[in-house]
N, CA, C, O and the ligand as a Tripos MOL2 file, in Angstrom:
@<TRIPOS>MOLECULE
protein
  277   275    70     0     0
PROTEIN
NO_CHARGES

@<TRIPOS>ATOM
      1 N          11.6940   33.8690   -5.4620 N.3       1 MET1
      2 CA         11.3690   34.3040   -4.0960 C.3       1 MET1
      3 C          10.8540   35.7380   -4.1300 C.2       1 MET1
      4 O          11.3190   36.5540   -4.9260 O.2       1 MET1
      5 N           9.9110   36.0340   -3.2780 N.am      2 PRO2
      6 CA          9.3630   37.3880   -3.2680 C.3       2 PRO2
      7 C          10.2760   38.3730   -2.5370 C.2       2 PRO2
      8 O          11.0970   37.9930   -1.7010 O.2       2 PRO2
      9 N          10.1080   39.6250   -2.8750 N.am      3 PHE3
     10 CA         10.8010   40.7060   -2.1770 C.3       3 PHE3
     11 C           9.9020   41.2420   -1.0880 C.2       3 PHE3
     12 O           8.6950   41.3800   -1.2820 O.2       3 PHE3
     13 N          10.4760   41.5400    0.0380 N.am      4 TYR4
     14 CA          9.7020   42.1430    1.1150 C.3       4 TYR4
     15 C          10.2710   43.5190    1.4420 C.2       4 TYR4
     16 O          11.4850   43.7130    1.5050 O.2       4 TYR4
     17 N           9.3660   44.4590    1.6460 N.am      5 ASP5
     18 CA          9.7410   45.7390    2.2450 C.3       5 ASP5
     19 C           9.4180   45.6090    3.7180 C.2       5 ASP5
     20 O           8.2570   45.4510    4.0970 O.2       5 ASP5
     21 N          10.4160   45.6730    4.5250 N.am      6 LEU6
     22 CA         10.2110   45.4500    5.9520 C.3       6 LEU6
     23 C          10.6720   46.6520    6.7630 C.2       6 LEU6
     24 O          11.5980   47.3730    6.3920 O.2       6 LEU6
     25 N           9.9980   46.8310    7.8640 N.am      7 LYS7
     26 CA         10.3750   47.9040    8.7760 C.3       7 LYS7
     27 C          10.5890   47.3110   10.1540 C.2       7 LYS7
     28 O           9.7620   46.5540   10.6620 O.2       7 LYS7
     29 N          11.7130   47.6700   10.7460 N.am      8 CYS8
     30 CA         12.0570   47.1720   12.0680 C.3       8 CYS8
     31 C          11.5450   48.1200   13.1340 C.2       8 CYS8
     32 O          11.2560   49.2840   12.8530 O.2       8 CYS8
     33 N          11.4320   47.6270   14.3530 N.am      9 SER9
     34 CA         10.9960   48.4790   15.4580 C.3       9 SER9
     35 C          12.0210   49.5740   15.7660 C.2       9 SER9
     36 O          11.6870   50.5560   16.4290 O.2       9 SER9
     37 N          13.2520   49.4210   15.2980 N.am     10 CYS10
     38 CA         14.2680   50.4630   15.4910 C.3      10 CYS10
     39 C          14.1330   51.5710   14.4680 C.2      10 CYS10
     40 O          14.8350   52.5790   14.5450 O.2      10 CYS10
     41 N          13.2240   51.3900   13.4970 N.am     11 GLY11
     42 CA         12.9960   52.4320   12.4990 C.3      11 GLY11
     43 C          13.6740   52.1500   11.1720 C.2      11 GLY11
     44 O          13.4440   52.8630   10.1950 O.2      11 GLY11
     45 N          14.5050   51.1210   11.1220 N.am     12 GLU12
     46 CA         15.1970   50.7680    9.8890 C.3      12 GLU12
     47 C          14.2110   50.1740    8.8830 C.2      12 GLU12
     48 O          13.4490   49.2660    9.2150 O.2      12 GLU12
     49 N          14.2300   50.6860    7.6670 N.am     13 GLU13
     50 CA         13.4210   50.0850    6.6010 C.3      13 GLU13
     51 C          14.3520   49.4890    5.5800 C.2      13 GLU13
     52 O          15.3250   50.1250    5.1740 O.2      13 GLU13
     53 N          14.0670   48.2830    5.1620 N.am     14 PHE14
     54 CA         14.9320   47.6480    4.1740 C.3      14 PHE14
     55 C          14.1240   46.7070    3.3100 C.2      14 PHE14
     56 O          13.0020   46.3130    3.6280 O.2      14 PHE14
     57 N          14.7520   46.3690    2.2020 N.am     15 ASN15
     58 CA         14.1190   45.5200    1.1990 C.3      15 ASN15
     59 C          14.9340   44.2570    1.1140 C.2      15 ASN15
     60 O          16.1540   44.3060    0.9630 O.2      15 ASN15
     61 N          14.2670   43.1250    1.2120 N.am     16 ILE16
     62 CA         15.0270   41.8740    1.2360 C.3      16 ILE16
     63 C          14.2850   40.7920    0.4490 C.2      16 ILE16
     64 O          13.0550   40.7340    0.4290 O.2      16 ILE16
     65 N          15.0750   39.9460   -0.1910 N.am     17 MET17
     66 CA         14.4740   38.8120   -0.8950 C.3      17 MET17
     67 C          14.5440   37.5990    0.0350 C.2      17 MET17
     68 O          15.6190   37.2160    0.4950 O.2      17 MET17
     69 N          13.4070   37.0180    0.2950 N.am     18 ALA18
     70 CA         13.3760   35.8840    1.2170 C.3      18 ALA18
     71 C          12.1970   34.9960    0.8800 C.2      18 ALA18
     72 O          11.2410   35.4340    0.2390 O.2      18 ALA18
     73 N          12.2670   33.7630    1.3070 N.am     19 SER19
     74 CA         11.1500   32.8600    1.0690 C.3      19 SER19
     75 C          10.0660   33.1150    2.1060 C.2      19 SER19
     76 O          10.3090   33.7350    3.1400 O.2      19 SER19
     77 N           8.8670   32.6280    1.8120 N.am     20 MET20
     78 CA          7.7540   32.7910    2.7420 C.3      20 MET20
     79 C           8.0900   32.1740    4.0970 C.2      20 MET20
     80 O           7.7810   32.7510    5.1390 O.2      20 MET20
     81 N           8.7210   31.0090    4.0810 N.am     21 SER21
     82 CA          9.0010   30.3270    5.3440 C.3      21 SER21
     83 C          10.0560   31.0880    6.1390 C.2      21 SER21
     84 O          10.0250   31.0780    7.3700 O.2      21 SER21
     85 N          10.9890   31.7480    5.4520 N.am     22 ASP22
     86 CA         11.9660   32.5800    6.1600 C.3      22 ASP22
     87 C          11.2540   33.6680    6.9420 C.2      22 ASP22
     88 O          11.5980   33.9560    8.0880 O.2      22 ASP22
     89 N          10.2530   34.2690    6.3050 N.am     23 ARG23
     90 CA          9.5350   35.3460    6.9630 C.3      23 ARG23
     91 C           8.6540   34.8070    8.0920 C.2      23 ARG23
     92 O           8.6050   35.3760    9.1820 O.2      23 ARG23
     93 N           7.9650   33.7110    7.8140 N.am     24 GLU24
     94 CA          7.0720   33.1370    8.8260 C.3      24 GLU24
     95 C           7.8390   32.6600   10.0570 C.2      24 GLU24
     96 O           7.3580   32.7760   11.1840 O.2      24 GLU24
     97 N           9.0110   32.1360    9.8330 N.am     25 ASN25
     98 CA          9.8050   31.6200   10.9490 C.3      25 ASN25
     99 C          10.7450   32.6670   11.5280 C.2      25 ASN25
    100 O          11.6260   32.3540   12.3290 O.2      25 ASN25
    101 N          10.5480   33.9010   11.1170 N.am     26 LYS26
    102 CA         11.3350   35.0270   11.6560 C.3      26 LYS26
    103 C          12.8320   34.8050   11.4930 C.2      26 LYS26
    104 O          13.6260   35.0440   12.4040 O.2      26 LYS26
    105 N          13.1890   34.3400   10.3000 N.am     27 ARG27
    106 CA         14.6090   34.1570   10.0230 C.3      27 ARG27
    107 C          15.2120   35.3720    9.3450 C.2      27 ARG27
    108 O          16.4020   35.3980    9.0310 O.2      27 ARG27
    109 N          14.3800   36.3760    9.1230 N.am     28 ILE28
    110 CA         14.8900   37.6190    8.5460 C.3      28 ILE28
    111 C          15.2560   38.5560    9.6940 C.2      28 ILE28
    112 O          14.4740   38.7680   10.6210 O.2      28 ILE28
    113 N          16.4530   39.1060    9.6090 N.am     29 LYS29
    114 CA         16.9140   39.9920   10.6670 C.3      29 LYS29
    115 C          17.1310   41.3910   10.1350 C.2      29 LYS29
    116 O          17.5010   41.5900    8.9780 O.2      29 LYS29
    117 N          16.8940   42.3450   10.9960 N.am     30 CYS30
    118 CA         17.1820   43.7360   10.6640 C.3      30 CYS30
    119 C          18.6840   43.8910   10.4660 C.2      30 CYS30
    120 O          19.4610   43.4580   11.3180 O.2      30 CYS30
    121 N          19.1150   44.5030    9.3520 N.am     31 PRO31
    122 CA         20.5630   44.6570    9.1000 C.3      31 PRO31
    123 C          21.2060   45.6580   10.0510 C.2      31 PRO31
    124 O          22.4300   45.7070   10.1700 O.2      31 PRO31
    125 N          20.3930   46.4470   10.7210 N.am     32 ARG32
    126 CA         20.9440   47.4800   11.6030 C.3      32 ARG32
    127 C          21.1090   46.9700   13.0410 C.2      32 ARG32
    128 O          22.1730   47.1140   13.6420 O.2      32 ARG32
    129 N          20.0200   46.3610   13.5900 N.am     33 CYS33
    130 CA         20.0850   45.9750   15.0030 C.3      33 CYS33
    131 C          19.9470   44.4750   15.2110 C.2      33 CYS33
    132 O          20.1370   43.9900   16.3260 O.2      33 CYS33
    133 N          19.6200   43.7280   14.1540 N.am     34 GLY34
    134 CA         19.5400   42.2760   14.2770 C.3      34 GLY34
    135 C          18.2200   41.7610   14.8200 C.2      34 GLY34
    136 O          18.0660   40.5620   15.0490 O.2      34 GLY34
    137 N          17.2670   42.6610   15.0280 N.am     35 SER35
    138 CA         15.9680   42.2460   15.5590 C.3      35 SER35
    139 C          15.1740   41.4760   14.5080 C.2      35 SER35
    140 O          15.3090   41.7220   13.3100 O.2      35 SER35
    141 N          14.3560   40.5550   14.9640 N.am     36 THR36
    142 CA         13.4840   39.8270   14.0460 C.3      36 THR36
    143 C          12.0430   40.3310   14.1410 C.2      36 THR36
    144 O          11.1440   39.7660   13.5190 O.2      36 THR36
    145 N          11.8270   41.3820   14.9100 N.am     37 GLU37
    146 CA         10.4890   41.9740   15.0150 C.3      37 GLU37
    147 C          10.3020   42.9570   13.8750 C.2      37 GLU37
    148 O          10.5490   44.1550   14.0160 O.2      37 GLU37
    149 N           9.8610   42.4260   12.7400 N.am     38 LEU38
    150 CA          9.7770   43.2400   11.5380 C.3      38 LEU38
    151 C           8.3410   43.3120   11.0470 C.2      38 LEU38
    152 O           7.5940   42.3340   11.0890 O.2      38 LEU38
    153 N           7.9860   44.4800   10.5890 N.am     39 GLU39
    154 CA          6.6580   44.6850   10.0230 C.3      39 GLU39
    155 C           6.7930   44.7930    8.5140 C.2      39 GLU39
    156 O           7.7580   45.3700    8.0130 O.2      39 GLU39
    157 N           5.8420   44.2460    7.7970 N.am     40 ALA40
    158 CA          5.8360   44.4310    6.3560 C.3      40 ALA40
    159 C           5.3510   45.8370    6.0410 C.2      40 ALA40
    160 O           4.3950   46.3280    6.6420 O.2      40 ALA40
    161 N           6.0150   46.4730    5.0980 N.am     41 VAL41
    162 CA          5.6080   47.8100    4.6640 C.3      41 VAL41
    163 C           4.9150   47.6610    3.3310 C.2      41 VAL41
    164 O           5.4940   47.1680    2.3640 O.2      41 VAL41
    165 N           3.6790   48.0890    3.2900 N.am     42 PHE42
    166 CA          2.9570   48.0090    2.0310 C.3      42 PHE42
    167 C           2.9410   49.3810    1.3920 C.2      42 PHE42
    168 O           2.3630   50.3300    1.9230 O.2      42 PHE42
    169 N           3.5850   49.4660    0.2460 N.am     43 THR43
    170 CA          3.6310   50.7580   -0.4350 C.3      43 THR43
    171 C           2.2990   51.0680   -1.0990 C.2      43 THR43
    172 O           1.9460   52.2350   -1.2740 O.2      43 THR43
    173 N           1.5600   50.0320   -1.4690 N.am     44 ASN44
    174 CA          0.2750   50.2580   -2.1280 C.3      44 ASN44
    175 C          -0.8450   50.1190   -1.1010 C.2      44 ASN44
    176 O          -1.4730   49.0660   -0.9880 O.2      44 ASN44
    177 N          -1.0840   51.1870   -0.3620 N.am     45 VAL45
    178 CA         -2.1190   51.1540    0.6690 C.3      45 VAL45
    179 C          -3.5020   51.4190    0.0830 C.2      45 VAL45
    180 O          -4.5050   51.3540    0.7930 O.2      45 VAL45
    181 N          -3.5520   51.7180   -1.2170 N.am     46 ASN46
    182 CA         -4.8310   52.0430   -1.8580 C.3      46 ASN46
    183 C          -5.8140   50.8730   -1.8130 C.2      46 ASN46
    184 O          -7.0270   51.0830   -1.8140 O.2      46 ASN46
    185 N          -5.3100   49.6680   -1.7760 N.am     47 ILE47
    186 CA         -6.1870   48.4970   -1.7790 C.3      47 ILE47
    187 C          -7.1290   48.5370   -0.5780 C.2      47 ILE47
    188 O          -8.3310   48.3060   -0.7070 O.2      47 ILE47
    189 N          -6.5700   48.8310    0.5730 N.am     48 VAL48
    190 CA         -7.3630   48.8820    1.7990 C.3      48 VAL48
    191 C          -8.3200   50.0660    1.7520 C.2      48 VAL48
    192 O          -9.4900   49.9420    2.1120 O.2      48 VAL48
    193 N          -7.8220   51.1980    1.3120 N.am     49 GLN49
    194 CA         -8.6490   52.4070    1.2880 C.3      49 GLN49
    195 C          -9.8200   52.2540    0.3260 C.2      49 GLN49
    196 O         -10.9290   52.6970    0.6240 O.2      49 GLN49
    197 N          -9.5860   51.6380   -0.8110 N.am     50 GLN50
    198 CA        -10.6660   51.4600   -1.7790 C.3      50 GLN50
    199 C         -11.7470   50.5430   -1.2130 C.2      50 GLN50
    200 O         -12.9370   50.7870   -1.4120 O.2      50 GLN50
    201 N         -11.3470   49.5240   -0.5320 N.am     51 LYS51
    202 CA        -12.3200   48.6060    0.0640 C.3      51 LYS51
    203 C         -13.2030   49.3370    1.0670 C.2      51 LYS51
    204 O         -14.4210   49.1640    1.0860 O.2      51 LYS51
    205 N         -12.5740   50.1460    1.8910 N.am     52 LYS52
    206 CA        -13.3240   50.8550    2.9280 C.3      52 LYS52
    207 C         -14.3250   51.8230    2.3160 C.2      52 LYS52
    208 O         -15.4900   51.8480    2.7120 O.2      52 LYS52
    209 N         -13.8730   52.6260    1.3450 N.am     53 SER53
    210 CA        -14.7800   53.6170    0.7760 C.3      53 SER53
    211 C         -15.8850   52.9150   -0.0070 C.2      53 SER53
    212 O         -17.0180   53.3980   -0.0360 O.2      53 SER53
    213 N         -15.5800   51.7960   -0.6360 N.am     54 GLY54
    214 CA        -16.5900   51.0500   -1.3710 C.3      54 GLY54
    215 C         -17.6850   50.5420   -0.4510 C.2      54 GLY54
    216 O         -18.8630   50.5610   -0.8090 O.2      54 GLY54
    217 N         -17.3010   50.0890    0.7290 N.am     55 ALA55
    218 CA        -18.2820   49.5840    1.6820 C.3      55 ALA55
    219 C         -19.1680   50.7220    2.1790 C.2      55 ALA55
    220 O         -20.3730   50.5470    2.3590 O.2      55 ALA55
    221 N         -18.5640   51.8840    2.4000 N.am     56 ALA56
    222 CA        -19.3230   53.0090    2.9290 C.3      56 ALA56
    223 C         -20.3300   53.5160    1.9010 C.2      56 ALA56
    224 O         -21.3730   54.0610    2.2600 O.2      56 ALA56
    225 N         -20.0080   53.3310    0.6100 N.am     57 GLU57
    226 CA        -20.9020   53.8220   -0.4290 C.3      57 GLU57
    227 C         -22.1000   52.9100   -0.6450 C.2      57 GLU57
    228 O         -23.0680   53.3060   -1.2940 O.2      57 GLU57
    229 N         -22.0490   51.7120   -0.1190 N.am     58 CYS58
    230 CA        -23.1570   50.7850   -0.3070 C.3      58 CYS58
    231 C         -24.4030   51.3390    0.3850 C.2      58 CYS58
    232 O         -24.3530   51.6370    1.5790 O.2      58 CYS58
    233 N         -25.5150   51.4850   -0.3320 N.am     59 PRO59
    234 CA        -26.7220   52.0530    0.2810 C.3      59 PRO59
    235 C         -27.3060   51.1680    1.3790 C.2      59 PRO59
    236 O         -28.0380   51.6420    2.2480 O.2      59 PRO59
    237 N         -26.9750   49.8830    1.3290 N.am     60 ASN60
    238 CA        -27.4800   48.9560    2.3480 C.3      60 ASN60
    239 C         -26.3940   48.5700    3.3360 C.2      60 ASN60
    240 O         -26.4100   47.4800    3.9070 O.2      60 ASN60
    241 N         -25.4500   49.4830    3.5280 N.am     61 TYR61
    242 CA        -24.2870   49.1700    4.3570 C.3      61 TYR61
    243 C         -24.7070   48.7120    5.7600 C.2      61 TYR61
    244 O         -24.0950   47.8090    6.3300 O.2      61 TYR61
    245 N         -25.7370   49.3290    6.3030 N.am     62 HIS62
    246 CA        -26.1610   48.9810    7.6650 C.3      62 HIS62
    247 C         -26.7460   47.5660    7.7240 C.2      62 HIS62
    248 O         -26.7910   46.9410    8.7830 O.2      62 HIS62
    249 N         -27.2020   47.0660    6.5350 N.am     63 GLN63
    250 CA        -27.7590   45.7110    6.5040 C.3      63 GLN63
    251 C         -26.7090   44.6700    6.1270 C.2      63 GLN63
    252 O         -26.6340   43.5960    6.7230 O.2      63 GLN63
    253 N         -25.8930   45.0150    5.1140 N.am     64 CYS64
    254 CA        -24.9570   44.0180    4.6040 C.3      64 CYS64
    255 C         -23.6030   44.1010    5.2850 C.2      64 CYS64
    256 O         -22.7940   43.1830    5.1430 O.2      64 CYS64
    257 N         -23.3330   45.1560    6.0090 N.am     65 GLY65
    258 CA        -22.0370   45.2910    6.6570 C.3      65 GLY65
    259 C         -20.9130   45.5130    5.6520 C.2      65 GLY65
    260 O         -19.7390   45.4050    6.0030 O.2      65 GLY65
    261 N         -21.2590   45.8190    4.4180 N.am     66 GLY66
    262 CA        -20.2550   46.0800    3.4050 C.3      66 GLY66
    263 C         -19.7780   44.8360    2.7010 C.2      66 GLY66
    264 O         -18.9160   44.9210    1.8260 O.2      66 GLY66
    265 N         -20.3180   43.6640    3.0590 N.am     67 CYS67
    266 CA        -19.7870   42.4260    2.4780 C.3      67 CYS67
    267 C         -20.3780   42.1230    1.1020 C.2      67 CYS67
    268 O         -20.0020   41.1350    0.4720 O.2      67 CYS67
    269 N         -21.3030   42.9670    0.6290 N.am     68 CYS68
    270 CA        -21.8350   42.7560   -0.7200 C.3      68 CYS68
    271 C         -20.8130   43.1370   -1.7810 C.2      68 CYS68
    272 O         -21.0120   42.8420   -2.9590 O.2      68 CYS68
    273 N         -19.7170   43.7930   -1.3820 N.am     69 HIS69
    274 CA        -18.6860   44.1750   -2.3350 C.3      69 HIS69
    275 C         -17.6470   43.0830   -2.4490 C.2      69 HIS69
    276 O         -16.6890   43.2190   -3.2090 O.2      69 HIS69
    277 ZN         16.3610   47.1810   13.6590 Zn       70 ZN70
@<TRIPOS>BOND
     1     1     2 1
     2     2     3 1
     3     3     4 2
     4     3     5 am
     5     5     6 1
     6     6     7 1
     7     7     8 2
     8     7     9 am
     9     9    10 1
    10    10    11 1
    11    11    12 2
    12    11    13 am
    13    13    14 1
    14    14    15 1
    15    15    16 2
    16    15    17 am
    17    17    18 1
    18    18    19 1
    19    19    20 2
    20    19    21 am
    21    21    22 1
    22    22    23 1
    23    23    24 2
    24    23    25 am
    25    25    26 1
    26    26    27 1
    27    27    28 2
    28    27    29 am
    29    29    30 1
    30    30    31 1
    31    31    32 2
    32    31    33 am
    33    33    34 1
    34    34    35 1
    35    35    36 2
    36    35    37 am
    37    37    38 1
    38    38    39 1
    39    39    40 2
    40    39    41 am
    41    41    42 1
    42    42    43 1
    43    43    44 2
    44    43    45 am
    45    45    46 1
    46    46    47 1
    47    47    48 2
    48    47    49 am
    49    49    50 1
    50    50    51 1
    51    51    52 2
    52    51    53 am
    53    53    54 1
    54    54    55 1
    55    55    56 2
    56    55    57 am
    57    57    58 1
    58    58    59 1
    59    59    60 2
    60    59    61 am
    61    61    62 1
    62    62    63 1
    63    63    64 2
    64    63    65 am
    65    65    66 1
    66    66    67 1
    67    67    68 2
    68    67    69 am
    69    69    70 1
    70    70    71 1
    71    71    72 2
    72    71    73 am
    73    73    74 1
    74    74    75 1
    75    75    76 2
    76    75    77 am
    77    77    78 1
    78    78    79 1
    79    79    80 2
    80    79    81 am
    81    81    82 1
    82    82    83 1
    83    83    84 2
    84    83    85 am
    85    85    86 1
    86    86    87 1
    87    87    88 2
    88    87    89 am
    89    89    90 1
    90    90    91 1
    91    91    92 2
    92    91    93 am
    93    93    94 1
    94    94    95 1
    95    95    96 2
    96    95    97 am
    97    97    98 1
    98    98    99 1
    99    99   100 2
   100    99   101 am
   101   101   102 1
   102   102   103 1
   103   103   104 2
   104   103   105 am
   105   105   106 1
   106   106   107 1
   107   107   108 2
   108   107   109 am
   109   109   110 1
   110   110   111 1
   111   111   112 2
   112   111   113 am
   113   113   114 1
   114   114   115 1
   115   115   116 2
   116   115   117 am
   117   117   118 1
   118   118   119 1
   119   119   120 2
   120   119   121 am
   121   121   122 1
   122   122   123 1
   123   123   124 2
   124   123   125 am
   125   125   126 1
   126   126   127 1
   127   127   128 2
   128   127   129 am
   129   129   130 1
   130   130   131 1
   131   131   132 2
   132   131   133 am
   133   133   134 1
   134   134   135 1
   135   135   136 2
   136   135   137 am
   137   137   138 1
   138   138   139 1
   139   139   140 2
   140   139   141 am
   141   141   142 1
   142   142   143 1
   143   143   144 2
   144   143   145 am
   145   145   146 1
   146   146   147 1
   147   147   148 2
   148   147   149 am
   149   149   150 1
   150   150   151 1
   151   151   152 2
   152   151   153 am
   153   153   154 1
   154   154   155 1
   155   155   156 2
   156   155   157 am
   157   157   158 1
   158   158   159 1
   159   159   160 2
   160   159   161 am
   161   161   162 1
   162   162   163 1
   163   163   164 2
   164   163   165 am
   165   165   166 1
   166   166   167 1
   167   167   168 2
   168   167   169 am
   169   169   170 1
   170   170   171 1
   171   171   172 2
   172   171   173 am
   173   173   174 1
   174   174   175 1
   175   175   176 2
   176   175   177 am
   177   177   178 1
   178   178   179 1
   179   179   180 2
   180   179   181 am
   181   181   182 1
   182   182   183 1
   183   183   184 2
   184   183   185 am
   185   185   186 1
   186   186   187 1
   187   187   188 2
   188   187   189 am
   189   189   190 1
   190   190   191 1
   191   191   192 2
   192   191   193 am
   193   193   194 1
   194   194   195 1
   195   195   196 2
   196   195   197 am
   197   197   198 1
   198   198   199 1
   199   199   200 2
   200   199   201 am
   201   201   202 1
   202   202   203 1
   203   203   204 2
   204   203   205 am
   205   205   206 1
   206   206   207 1
   207   207   208 2
   208   207   209 am
   209   209   210 1
   210   210   211 1
   211   211   212 2
   212   211   213 am
   213   213   214 1
   214   214   215 1
   215   215   216 2
   216   215   217 am
   217   217   218 1
   218   218   219 1
   219   219   220 2
   220   219   221 am
   221   221   222 1
   222   222   223 1
   223   223   224 2
   224   223   225 am
   225   225   226 1
   226   226   227 1
   227   227   228 2
   228   227   229 am
   229   229   230 1
   230   230   231 1
   231   231   232 2
   232   231   233 am
   233   233   234 1
   234   234   235 1
   235   235   236 2
   236   235   237 am
   237   237   238 1
   238   238   239 1
   239   239   240 2
   240   239   241 am
   241   241   242 1
   242   242   243 1
   243   243   244 2
   244   243   245 am
   245   245   246 1
   246   246   247 1
   247   247   248 2
   248   247   249 am
   249   249   250 1
   250   250   251 1
   251   251   252 2
   252   251   253 am
   253   253   254 1
   254   254   255 1
   255   255   256 2
   256   255   257 am
   257   257   258 1
   258   258   259 1
   259   259   260 2
   260   259   261 am
   261   261   262 1
   262   262   263 1
   263   263   264 2
   264   263   265 am
   265   265   266 1
   266   266   267 1
   267   267   268 2
   268   267   269 am
   269   269   270 1
   270   270   271 1
   271   271   272 2
   272   271   273 am
   273   273   274 1
   274   274   275 1
   275   275   276 2
@<TRIPOS>SUBSTRUCTURE
     1 MET1         2 RESIDUE 1 A MET
     2 PRO2         6 RESIDUE 1 A PRO
     3 PHE3        10 RESIDUE 1 A PHE
     4 TYR4        14 RESIDUE 1 A TYR
     5 ASP5        18 RESIDUE 1 A ASP
     6 LEU6        22 RESIDUE 1 A LEU
     7 LYS7        26 RESIDUE 1 A LYS
     8 CYS8        30 RESIDUE 1 A CYS
     9 SER9        34 RESIDUE 1 A SER
    10 CYS10       38 RESIDUE 1 A CYS
    11 GLY11       42 RESIDUE 1 A GLY
    12 GLU12       46 RESIDUE 1 A GLU
    13 GLU13       50 RESIDUE 1 A GLU
    14 PHE14       54 RESIDUE 1 A PHE
    15 ASN15       58 RESIDUE 1 A ASN
    16 ILE16       62 RESIDUE 1 A ILE
    17 MET17       66 RESIDUE 1 A MET
    18 ALA18       70 RESIDUE 1 A ALA
    19 SER19       74 RESIDUE 1 A SER
    20 MET20       78 RESIDUE 1 A MET
    21 SER21       82 RESIDUE 1 A SER
    22 ASP22       86 RESIDUE 1 A ASP
    23 ARG23       90 RESIDUE 1 A ARG
    24 GLU24       94 RESIDUE 1 A GLU
    25 ASN25       98 RESIDUE 1 A ASN
    26 LYS26      102 RESIDUE 1 A LYS
    27 ARG27      106 RESIDUE 1 A ARG
    28 ILE28      110 RESIDUE 1 A ILE
    29 LYS29      114 RESIDUE 1 A LYS
    30 CYS30      118 RESIDUE 1 A CYS
    31 PRO31      122 RESIDUE 1 A PRO
    32 ARG32      126 RESIDUE 1 A ARG
    33 CYS33      130 RESIDUE 1 A CYS
    34 GLY34      134 RESIDUE 1 A GLY
    35 SER35      138 RESIDUE 1 A SER
    36 THR36      142 RESIDUE 1 A THR
    37 GLU37      146 RESIDUE 1 A GLU
    38 LEU38      150 RESIDUE 1 A LEU
    39 GLU39      154 RESIDUE 1 A GLU
    40 ALA40      158 RESIDUE 1 A ALA
    41 VAL41      162 RESIDUE 1 A VAL
    42 PHE42      166 RESIDUE 1 A PHE
    43 THR43      170 RESIDUE 1 A THR
    44 ASN44      174 RESIDUE 1 A ASN
    45 VAL45      178 RESIDUE 1 A VAL
    46 ASN46      182 RESIDUE 1 A ASN
    47 ILE47      186 RESIDUE 1 A ILE
    48 VAL48      190 RESIDUE 1 A VAL
    49 GLN49      194 RESIDUE 1 A GLN
    50 GLN50      198 RESIDUE 1 A GLN
    51 LYS51      202 RESIDUE 1 A LYS
    52 LYS52      206 RESIDUE 1 A LYS
    53 SER53      210 RESIDUE 1 A SER
    54 GLY54      214 RESIDUE 1 A GLY
    55 ALA55      218 RESIDUE 1 A ALA
    56 ALA56      222 RESIDUE 1 A ALA
    57 GLU57      226 RESIDUE 1 A GLU
    58 CYS58      230 RESIDUE 1 A CYS
    59 PRO59      234 RESIDUE 1 A PRO
    60 ASN60      238 RESIDUE 1 A ASN
    61 TYR61      242 RESIDUE 1 A TYR
    62 HIS62      246 RESIDUE 1 A HIS
    63 GLN63      250 RESIDUE 1 A GLN
    64 CYS64      254 RESIDUE 1 A CYS
    65 GLY65      258 RESIDUE 1 A GLY
    66 GLY66      262 RESIDUE 1 A GLY
    67 CYS67      266 RESIDUE 1 A CYS
    68 CYS68      270 RESIDUE 1 A CYS
    69 HIS69      274 RESIDUE 1 A HIS
    70 ZN70       277 GROUP 0 **** ****
């Protein structure tokens, strides 16, 4: 089962091992307040940033919309 880094709307961040269906069906609860409104925390945000800068560097960005990458 994968590990998730989750953040609750109350500000609690925690790491939990759960199945995909547990997460999809909101069966994971915040250990602090019990809320199921949890956001995934991605520690490796570089993936998104690299994609964005790569698209901007494309000389034909205005034509291809960055999808040539
Ligand atoms: Zn909470």
